[in-house]
C-alpha positions, 0 to 999 in steps of 0.5 A: 572659508579659507582665502585663496591667494592665487587666480589659478587653481587646480584640484589635487586629483588633476595635479596627480594626473598632470603635474608637469602641466601645472608646473609649466603653467606656473612657469609660463604665467609667473603666477602662483597656482593654488592646489585645492583639496576638497575646495580648500587650499592645500598648497601652492605651486610657484615658479622658481623666478617667483620663489626667488622674488618672494624670498628677496622681498622677505629678506628686504623686509627683515633687513628693513625691520632690523635697520629700523630697530637699530636706528631706534636705539641710535640715541644710546650710541656713544661717539668714539675716536677710531684711534681708541679702538 
C-alpha cells in the first residue's frame, strides 16, 4: 500500500466533477489534498502558498548541503593576499 502524505483525500471522479471546490479547499486549509485513483495516490493539489513554502524549504536544504560540502574542504584552501589578485 502506498503512503498518503495528506489528511484530505479526494477521488479522481470527484475532482473531475468539481475541481474548483478542491482548489478552494487546498487554498483555505493551506494543506495538501491527495488525489486518489483506485484508492492509491495519483497526485496532490497544494495551494500556491504551500508550493512556495515547499520550494523555499528545498532551496534552503540544497544551500545548506552545498555550504556543508564547501566547509568540509576548507582545509584544502590556502590563504592569499588581496593585493595578489
